[in-house]
Each structure stands twice: as structure tokens, then as C-alpha cells.
N, C-alpha and C positions, 0 to 999 in steps of 0.2 A: 464490486466486481465479484463474480461467482468463482469460488475456488473449491474444488471437490464438492463436498456436501454442505459447504457453508458459504458465507459472504464476507467480503472485506470492504469496510466502509471507510474511505479516506476523507479527512476533513481539515479545514484550516482553523486553528485555535487563535482567536483574535485577542485574548487576554494576554497578560504578561506572564511568562515570556511568549512572544509571538512564535508559533511553530506549526508545522503540519503534523497530523496524527492519524491513527487508524484504530478501528475496533473490528473485532471478528464476531460473527453471530451465525447460528444455525437456525434459530427459531424467531428472530426479530423481536424477542422479548428479553433475552439475556445477552449482554454484550461484554466482551473481554477486550480491555485496552491492550493492543499489541504494538503501540508506537515504538517502544524500546527495541522491538525485534526487527524493525524496518530501517532502511536508510533512504534519505531523500537527497538528491544532488544539491550541493551547496548553492545558495542564491536562487533556487527555483521555488516557485509558489504554485501550488495546484499541479495538475497534470492531466493526462489522458491515459486511457487503458486501451491497448490494442492486443489482439490475439496473434501470437506468433508460434511457429513450430518449435519443437524441442531442439532441433538442430540449430535454428536461428538463435535461440536463447543461449545455447552452448557457445556459438561463435561470438556473441556479445560478451559473455562472461570471460572468454579468452582475451578480450581486448583490455581488461582491467590491468 
């Protein structure tokens, strides 16, 4: 997904331990593992990306 001037690439890691991960890149040559900076809902595998307004994001965060 496009975020600012970069891209976030989410992936499934099928080795042990089984987990979801993500890397960030701006040039598609260098990648930074940002898995530890993200959280994925428990029990969920993969996902989809949808564009929402800032107001909708704030309402969703308030539900936590």
C-alpha cells in the first residue's frame, strides 16, 4: 500500500514461527522490516487495504 512517499508491503511468513510481517520501501531496492511496529488482529491471516477518511480512522481508533 502507498503511504506518503513510500510503500508498505505486507506478507505472510510461512516458516517457523508462522506470522504476518511488513517491510517499508521508497525505491523498491532497499527494504526495512517494520513488522515489530505494526499489530495484526489475533487469529487473522492476510487482509485487505481500504482507503478511509481521517475522520473515519479517528472514529475507529476511539472504539479501542
